[in-house]
KOLMARFI-528486 format. One record per residue (C-alpha): x, y, z; residue in one letter. Coordinates in steps of 0.001 Angstrom, whole numbers, padded with zeros to 6 digits, always signed. Layout:
XYZA...
END
This chain:
+084938+119462-010320X+086803+116271-009758X+089508+117731-007647X+086923+119124-005319X+085451+115482-005233X+088821+114163-004617X+089508+116464-001432X+086035+115421-000238X+087005+112043-000482X+089995+112350+001370X+088623+114444+003878X+085897+111901+004617X+088785+109140+004759X+090536+111168+007217X+087316+111089+009494X+087002+107393+008916X+090378+106711+009974X+091217+105856+013327X+093292+107724+015399X+096689+106220+016757X+097565+105236+020020X+101275+104873+020548X+102627+102840+023875X+106199+102790+025261X+107155+100325+027356X+109955+099981+029808X+111575+096242+031137X+113728+095899+033950X+115357+093135+032111X+115047+089703+029926X+113572+087683+032265X+111046+084131+031781X+108457+086417+032815X+108157+089113+030924X+108336+087691+026998X+105128+085994+026920X+103201+088117+029465X+104182+091136+027103X+103074+089748+024148X+099505+088458+025811X+099348+092247+027034X+099830+093878+024065X+096968+091625+022444X+094834+092350+025424X+095071+096212+024776X+094625+095784+021168X+091510+093954+021511X+089855+096560+023927X+091480+099760+022193X+091306+098335+018528X+087715+099304+017728X+088759+103067+018239X+092304+103501+018068X+094813+101826+015750X+097332+101007+018868X+101174+100917+018431X+104069+099509+020121X+106896+100689+018274X+110168+098989+018785X+112158+102156+019299X+109967+102971+022390X+110288+099837+024217X+113277+100203+026270X+115328+096889+028170X+117005+098240+031251X+119169+094869+031184X+118884+095145+034954X+120774+098043+035298X+119285+100800+037608X+120882+103432+036181X+120218+102465+032541X+116162+101632+033609X+115912+105236+034994X+117221+106868+031946X+115169+104469+029831X+111900+105730+031859X+112778+109486+031119X+113131+108734+027511X+110194+106926+027360X+108364+109685+029495X+110014+112466+026840X+109547+110631+023689X+107093+113047+021717X+105740+110140+020089X+104465+107881+022751X+100799+108704+024561X+101329+106407+027310X+104160+104366+029106X+103858+101269+030979X+106666+099370+033014X+106895+096069+033322X+108993+095064+036275X+109503+095734+040156X+112625+098375+039448X+111081+100092+036617X+107929+100712+038451X+109968+101775+041603X+111783+104287+039368X+108679+105621+037288X+106091+105536+040306X+108944+107608+042920X+109498+110620+040267X+107995+114019+040874X+106560+114766+037629X+104793+113260+034549X+104573+114582+031286X+102051+111735+029877X+100345+109162+031555X+102324+106552+033068X+100703+102699+034120X+103600+100884+036671X+102542+097256+036579X+104347+096235+039514X+104154+098053+042851X+104809+095877+045821X+103817+098192+048714X+103181+101466+048276X+104023+102421+051690X+107465+100402+051876X+108592+101836+048270X+107780+105344+048945X+104849+105725+046160X+102066+107694+046487X+098987+106511+047655X+095628+107798+048980X+092041+106600+048829X+093004+103523+046803X+094428+105777+043945X+097834+107305+042947X+096318+111144+043731X+099303+111936+041552X+098499+113487+038023X+099249+111128+035223X+100243+108369+037067X+098907+104751+038256X+100107+101426+038930X+098969+097985+039722X+099431+097874+043697X+099733+093851+044614X+099290+094699+048110X+102440+092621+049166X+102754+093517+052992X+106460+092611+054530X+104173+092598+057829X+101648+089970+057100X+104382+087543+055798X+106013+087619+059152X+102659+087043+061010X+102634+083953+059016X+106036+083118+059418X+105570+083601+063375X+102713+081329+063068X+104627+078455+061535X+108118+078482+062525X+110007+080457+065382X+113154+082378+064002X+115427+084457+065959X+117463+085871+063086X+116079+085801+059370X+118679+086190+056256X+116332+088685+053952X+117350+088681+050549X+116617+091414+048084X+117354+092479+044427X+121027+093919+044709X+119936+097165+042855X+117318+097761+045216X+119847+097081+047993X+121935+099857+046483X+119852+102361+045211X+116399+101877+047931X+117805+102004+051175X+114608+102767+052629X+113017+099912+051344X+115685+097854+053303X+115242+099954+056384X+111460+099457+056440X+111979+095460+055930X+114779+095991+058966X+112199+097831+060993X+109196+095622+060156X+110970+092318+061272X+112529+094380+064658X+109099+095219+065436X+108283+091769+065794X+111936+090813+068060X+113212+089156+065080X+117190+089910+064051X+117808+090611+060499X+120683+090431+057739X+119428+091876+054548X+121706+090330+051702X+121977+091458+048381X+120977+088822+045888X+124018+088858+043315X+124634+087317+040002X+126838+084585+041463X+124858+081898+043826X+127922+080816+045998X+128496+084589+046897X+124932+084786+047884X+125205+081474+050172X+128749+082505+051486X+127050+085758+052789X+124994+084353+055085X+125793+084628+058278X+125815+081230+060689X+123380+082411+063170X+120449+083007+060501X+118257+080420+060808X+115657+081264+058561X+115597+083052+054926X+113076+085117+053732X+113265+085385+049984X+111654+089029+048542X+110507+088847+044724X+113390+088194+042570X+112627+088754+038963X+115928+089386+037713X+116475+085459+037755X+114728+083001+035978X+113227+080100+036985X+116265+077711+036842X+118398+080344+038851X+116015+080030+041550X+115304+076346+041757X+119513+076366+041967X+118831+079127+044828X+116718+077149+047044X+118039+073579+046539X+121329+075394+048096X+119195+076750+050929X+118272+073141+051711X+121401+071738+051334X+122321+074462+054308X+119087+072990+055954X+117453+076711+055912X+113808+077080+055690X+112574+079439+053388X+109448+081918+052926X+108956+083243+049153X+107262+086724+048732X+106172+085167+045401X+104351+082677+046968X+103451+079412+045278X+105633+080102+042128X+108803+079661+044272X+107192+077011+046573X+107038+074799+042922X+110681+075738+042746X+112076+074769+046213X+111059+076943+048952X+109742+075869+052138X+106356+078006+052014X+104738+080792+050481X+101027+082926+050871X+100368+084101+047427X+098409+081609+045198X+100125+081040+041465X+100603+083876+038799X+097465+085385+037572X+098818+086892+034465X+094942+086866+032914X+093776+088670+035969X+096820+091066+036046X+096878+091446+031884X+093326+092242+032235X+093708+094717+034927X+096421+097110+033060X+094350+096800+029614X+091750+098122+031579X+093729+100999+033220X+094830+101795+029395X+091597+101643+028121X+090474+104255+030577X+093051+106605+030250X+092895+106779+026259X+089118+107733+026638X+090125+110150+028713X+089969+109355+032165X+092429+110611+034735X+094926+108304+035738X+095325+109615+039078X+091879+108797+039585X+091847+105265+038702X+091856+102610+041253X+095233+100889+041745X+093826+097770+043644X+095123+094183+042926X+094883+092314+045903X+095464+088394+045640X+093619+086512+048417X+095943+084622+050525X+096670+081079+049972X+099344+079400+052093X+101430+076153+050100X+104241+074240+051503X+106628+072075+049917X+106895+068673+051814X+110358+067943+049934X+111774+070778+050938X+110517+070508+054868X+111925+066789+054607X+115537+068111+053206X+115599+070934+056616X+113996+068781+059048X+110619+071087+059247X+107492+068818+060558X+104634+071111+059599X+101777+070645+062565X+098077+069571+061492X+096610+072891+061475X+099313+074158+058938X+098390+070857+057070X+094820+071341+057214X+095322+075528+055529X+098151+074568+053180X+098075+073280+049602X+101069+070404+049876X+103333+070488+046681X+106431+068137+045815X+109518+070068+044577X+110195+070249+040820X+113578+068943+041616X+112545+065964+043691X+113888+063119+042935X+110928+060955+044131X+109409+058567+041483X+105512+059542+040215X+103799+056139+040149X+101216+055340+037389X+098070+053366+037986X+099352+050538+035859X+102848+050507+037516X+100671+050176+041015X+098688+047341+039588X+101914+045635+038533X+103712+046140+041850X+100732+044790+043511X+100375+041521+041163X+103810+040669+041819X+104397+041321+045115X+101064+040989+047479X+101652+038210+049816X+098077+036340+049166X+099248+036524+045548X+102480+034631+046510X+100472+032184+048636X+098525+031426+046095X+101516+030466+043986X+102795+028362+046192X+099106+026392+046197X+100006+025862+042662X+103157+024249+043412X+101604+021890+045484X+099174+021271+043151X+101792+020326+040489X+103520+018206+043230X+099937+016532+043900X+099728+015442+040185X+103646+014317+039923X+102729+011892+042509X+099397+010661+041222X+101632+010053+038066X+104317+008376+039777X+101871+005761+040820X+101593+004503+037336X+105433+004366+036863X+107676+001273+038160X+108031+001170+042012X+111560-000453+043025X+112652-001011+046447X+116280-002165+047428X+116163-003292+051219X+119165-004646+053472X+118635-006529+056610X+121239-007474+058811X+120236-009676+062200X+121512-011372+065057X+120061-013828+067355X+120609-015501+070772X+122750-018202+070621X+120144-020551+072469X+117486-020136+069601X+120660-020617+066766X+121632-024265+068570X+117648-025496+068727X+116952-024378+065590X+119588-027239+064009X+121208-024248+061669X+117535-023167+060162X+118236-019827+062258X+121706-018603+062033X+123182-016580+064585X+124298-013853+062229X+122514-013170+058866X+122788-010426+056432X+120365-010432+053974X+119727-008322+050535X+116764-007760+048178X+115202-005822+045374X+111673-005533+044779X+109647-004554+041779X+105741-003413+041525X+103989-002046+038621X+099926-001137+038320X+099037-002795+035190X+095390-001309+035807X+094121+000583+038390X+090949+002791+037506X+090837+004897+040683X+094745+005527+040543X+094555+006748+036921X+091340+008863+037202X+093617+010630+040191X+095845+011936+037501X+093199+013668+035639X+091624+014645+038750X+094486+016269+040012X+095501+017898+036679X+091948+019523+037080X+092427+020701+040371X+095511+022092+039326X+094050+023705+036158X+091747+025084+039034X+094193+026370+041032X+095882+028278+038478X+092408+029907+037470X+092529+030871+041271X+095756+032322+040878X+094490+034376+037905X+091196+035338+039812X+093474+036524+042759X+095774+038460+040717X+092665+040499+038930X+091289+041410+042427X+094530+042663+043836X+094817+044531+040789X+091342+046161+040885X+091945+046671+044801X+095568+048251+044333X+094142+050812+041080X+090388+051369+043162X+092845+052724+045784X+095060+054284+043564X+091900+056338+042095X+090595+056737+045914X+093598+058665+046841X+093816+060943+043819X+089954+061688+044719X+090473+062318+048367X+093476+064842+047488X+091274+066691+045030X+088412+066452+047808X+091169+068202+049956X+092265+070869+047425X+088544+071680+047207X+088192+071935+050875X+091136+073763+050983X+090073+076552+048745X+086914+076776+050444X+088149+077412+053220X+089990+080223+051938X+087143+081336+050765X+085257+081336+054280X+088689+083323+055572X+088273+086153+052632X+084378+086190+053592X+085103+086544+057029X+087825+089537+055979X+084756+090838+054199X+082471+090607+056954X+085008+092510+059581X+085340+095440+056455X+081722+095817+056165X+081354+096004+060136X+084557+098481+060059X+082411+100904+057543X+079363+100678+059316X+077198+097947+057235X+078037+094520+058692X+077550+093712+062045X+079446+091340+064452X+076714+088352+064144X+078263+087553+060405X+081547+087309+062015X+080684+085134+064319X+078857+083011+061507X+081916+082850+059382X+084617+082057+062692X+082698+079345+062969X+082258+078179+059230X+086520+078644+059480X+085986+075886+062359X+084032+073356+060991X+085959+073844+056976X+089305+073172+058999X+087886+069825+060655X+086523+068607+057227X+089843+069262+056008X+091970+066832+059036X+089408+064500+058387X+090217+064014+054616X+094003+064621+055341X+093072+061122+057550X+091515+059399+055139X+094286+059871+052624X+097019+058621+054793X+094512+055698+056043X+094221+054635+052014X+097523+055017+051679X+098210+052498+054599X+096074+050288+053168X+097666+050517+049356X+101036+050366+051008X+100149+046466+052846X+098439+045567+049657X+101949+046466+047876X+103970+044753+050545X+105636+047930+051275X+106052+049712+054750X+103057+051601+055087X+104611+055024+056121X+106656+054683+053108X+105474+058057+050711X+104205+057250+047375X+103269+059625+044907X+100975+059159+042090X+100282+060456+038450X+096961+061999+037808X+094992+059907+035729X+091781+060764+033051X+089031+058008+031555X+091634+058681+027972X+094204+056710+029965X+095482+053653+028129X+094766+051596+031742X+091082+052410+030854X+088670+050872+028407X+087427+054259+027350X+091000+055181+025923X+089601+053899+022414X+086909+056930+022064X+084484+054665+019925X+083666+052947+023474X+082665+055933+024946X+080627+056413+021544X+078546+053217+022792X+077762+054735+026216X+076128+057334+024098X+074013+055350+021668X+071338+052988+023238X+071567+050576+020291X+075202+050573+020183X+075120+050256+023975X+072657+047141+023744X+075304+045533+021164X+078282+046413+023269X+076468+044678+026404X+076432+041767+024691X+079730+041767+023402X+081150+042061+026902X+078860+039638+028297X+080286+036875+025975X+084262+038285+026650X+083511+037868+030089X+082248+034079+030008X+085374+033819+027454X+088001+035306+030129X+086376+034469+033515X+088988+033117+035859X+086068+032004+037819X+084258+030353+035310X+087207+028386+034144X+087629+027388+038146X+084771+025913+038440X+084926+024504+034860X+088114+022265+036198X+086417+021793+039752X+083216+020405+037880X+085755+017965+035976X+087194+016775+038547X+084213+015766+040540X+083009+014135+037434X+085759+011987+037459X+085912+011116+041108X+082174+010299+040298X+083174+007723+037367X+086314+006230+039598X+084407+005626+042426X+081197+003831+039496X+084391+001719+038009X+085715+000403+041167X+082682-001482+041871X+083354-003887+038906X+087086-003419+037524X+089695-005184+039229X+092973-003923+040553X+096058-005358+038574X+099869-005575+039633X+102837-007148+038251X+105204-007747+040951X+108840-009705+040915X+111367-009677+043730X+115020-011089+044123X+116811-012191+047409X+120729-012845+048409X+122007-014119+051495X+125359-012105+051976X+126007-013856+055114X+124661-016988+056768X+127127-018919+059258X+126838-020400+062754X+129552-021652+064554X+127392-024850+065919X+126454-025543+062142X+129090-023979+060002X+127726-025545+056630X+124122-024222+056476X+123992-026963+054050X+124693-030260+056113X+122005-029495+058974X+120191-032105+061168X+117455-031170+058942X+119162-033189+056375X+117579-036403+058101X+114143-035332+056719X+113552-037312+053457X+113099-035015+050239X+114468-031897+051755X+116791-030585+048830X+119834-027873+049225X+118821-024068+049246X+121603-021702+047764X+122222-018299+048867X+119468-016464+046443X+115994-016533+045404X+113512-014778+043294X+109747-014332+042891X+107499-013061+039827X+103815-012683+039719X+100584-010825+038504X+098424-009998+041642X+094179-009007+040650X+092171-007967+043146X+088193-007267+043169X+086548-006428+046533X+083145-008146+046855X+081826-006952+050017X+083283-004049+051757X+079956-003433+054168X+078567-000932+051413X+081374+001406+051533X+082048+001571+048011X+078242+002075+047460X+078419+004913+049854X+081387+006703+048043X+079969+006302+044561X+076864+008220+046261X+078716+010815+047916X+080550+011212+044745X+077409+011882+042302X+076333+014339+045427X+079419+016269+045168X+079182+016472+041108X+075581+017565+041375X+076870+020305+043709X+079675+021310+041332X+077717+021642+038481X+075080+023508+040489X+078191+026080+041440X+079133+026024+037899X+075608+027286+036891X+075595+029756+039722X+079024+031270+038890X+077941+031592+035216X+075005+033492+035952X+076799+035769+038593X+079312+036588+036213X+077080+037475+033587X+074738+039590+036395X+078228+041682+037716X+078974+042384+034213X+075900+043681+033272X+075256+045700+036634X+079053+047050+036100X+078018+048260+032743X+074995+050083+033550X+076612+051621+036434X+079407+052560+034225X+077231+054017+031716X+075233+055972+034365X+078312+057601+035973X+079913+058642+032565X+076547+060529+031493X+076684+061951+034966X+079931+063324+034466X+078710+066516+032247X+075299+066825+034275X+077640+067106+037309X+080114+069832+035857X+076995+071750+034792X+075586+071683+038490X+078895+072890+039442X+079125+075853+036905X+075611+076676+037915X+076410+076854+041545X+079939+079109+041381X+077880+081377+039194X+075321+081565+042028X+077874+081897+044144X+079704+084676+042392X+076407+086370+042522X+075581+086266+046187X+079320+087520+047487X+078721+090531+044973X+075653+090865+046686X+077000+090444+049934X+080098+092590+049443X+078083+095373+048770X+076074+095056+051799X+073019+093974+050340X+072812+090209+050725X+072055+088020+053639X+074788+086103+055169X+072295+082720+054929X+072218+083137+051308X+075762+083354+050855X+076294+080598+053350X+073669+078211+051070X+075462+079639+047895X+078850+078546+049415X+077801+075107+050959X+076261+074322+047645X+079318+075133+045546X+081569+072961+047438X+078747+070140+047380X+078610+070469+043607X+082491+070478+043139X+082648+067698+045558X+079716+065541+043566X+081597+066382+040256X+084861+065216+041739X+083232+062309+043038X+081727+061327+039419X+084606+061375+037656X+086573+059050+039764X+083404+057243+040605X+083558+056585+036570X+086833+055495+036332X+086359+052796+039262X+083105+051858+037710X+085228+051022+034425X+087884+049257+036571X+085196+046996+038250X+083429+046211+034809X+086917+045698+033272X+087886+043239+036151X+084646+041606+035505X+085401+040637+031929X+088664+039305+033080X+091045+041980+032105X+091552+045190+034347X+094332+046784+032478X+093622+047490+029104X+097105+049312+028549X+097804+046798+025294X+099596+047110+022395X+098433+048657+019065X+097808+044820+017516X+095863+043483+020611X+093615+046442+020511X+093239+046491+016856X+092167+042911+017701X+089965+043370+020350X+088021+046460+018231X+088242+043749+015470X+086098+040911+017689X+083429+043811+018436X+082886+044662+014848X+082680+041093+014240X+079994+040331+017157X+078309+043644+016253X+077584+042167+012533X+076879+038591+013815X+073909+040481+015966X+072703+043053+012860X+072426+039690+010935X
END
């Protein structure tokens, strides 16, 4: 009985156990692309099949071809012949080429990297392989499309085509197809095997080659391909990569394929595995995996090879910088520092500070001893000398020294303090100018990033319009579309291009303005690092600050703290405080001048160095001696005295001066209060604007997500032939508008933050930890004070 129960238990357990599904994998060889891709693919397959099967990828059924064509071919045969394998997947162009051109398949096989079935001689019919046990992923790469793009961009008489060396030797039909395609367009070719040694590749290129076309070189990792494009740039050879943006980022001049979409490709492979495991015939599975064209151009490479892109090319391309470019990327803080350090208006303001310093020194110098030295030589005519009886000598040379010291002068004494206050006001004016320039430069920085994001959104929208045009043409070809739709999309594409051109112009204009602000050549290109609200330069680098925006009670306290901080830090207030003090001193000095005298100490000494006359040789024995009581004079004399003056009547001038000073003081005090009110108003306005922008970020994102979902829905309906073009146009325009609003909202919030920070007297919040801690402590102290 027990034995029977045990047998029944094993039977039921076996029924519950999931059947094993074993997959063999064949790779071309080690590469940067395969390692992560293979693991992600395994995980995706396991997720899709895991409920029904025990998915296995045994190590003994993983074959590494080591980039050897013969070994890869043998590995494909081993994988297909292995009894324990249920399915074979080839990862790589060579293994897929070999596997997909076999005549028979003992078990299902998925070739993951087919470039072009017609070029490679792989069976293709009605979107499927139409071959028992065979399916693949068709990348729809067509060299004819690339040649068309190349011809539209650059004229080339002879093109050097770099191709995998294994394909060059073992797949002559591919080489023939490439040559025939270029020849049909009137372009000569030199097909060059991409050997392992870079120098050998470069040396093989003939002198009459004026353009390089690079087919997929999966056997070479990113670093090697980067070196390849660098060598081509040194030869000033423009290059087009069939791999598209991935290689453009490494240094190719341009390409027409978007960046690798591994997730989409992995999901496509996993879905094919799932369908095969469930019993679908591989020969009937769709092999389509067509990426939408997306032109990209490397601006640094263009510069190196002397290529100037047309406006049309710029309008429809994503412009990239090469990874190995030595150009510097400026942070927003570096731009601020550069602007504050080199802006011409700030340099002029700092020179005015030096002028004010000298005015203080001049005012102070009037209370220092004033010593003058003079030397006077004189020659008079003979007649006057004779008639003066020796009093006037014909030749004279006199020297004198005088000393003057102000003992009391209320106006001049007040002038020292007045000029010091003017100096203080000028310094605060410079601080104000620095804040303004830092703000302007940072806002221009954000504006350029905003426009660049806007340009990418508009280019994506342009590509979407082109795809919809292709769909409209396809619908007409199969009889479910009409010519009107085609015209509408052509019209929209023209308008989309116009929008791209205008945005590009805005970027250039903003760049010119920023360069002028930085005192740099206006056509000097600058690269900018992207920023977020968590960047240290922003107030919201501290997450607690962001919390204040979301909590109304805390926000009110934060508002009060910022107003107080603005009052304490505002250079405008400090400037007008200093000006008001100066005006008050001027009023007090003019009032005191009515009843206080000016007192000066004076002293002098004079000496006659030369006092001779041929007619009266002895100046002490002249005819003047006949006058009784006249004493002898020596060659030197001195005087010492104190002078006090007090104006009794000036025609009303001093009274008018006093009243004028009083009016000026009242005006300054009124301006001071006005500036104080304006500072508080600007802080509150900027804070509420920043709060609204911050809370709008998530809302604008939600609006974009909803609009994008609607676009996907309307696109699917349109492709099925059921949707109206007006609904799709409206959905596309709404999605673009929502994307632009989201872009503007994010950068608008950061711009609002900078304006708020400027209003509280601190544009840059990239401070050290101690200063940040001190700032947080002040907020806490203010908060505690408010709650008490």
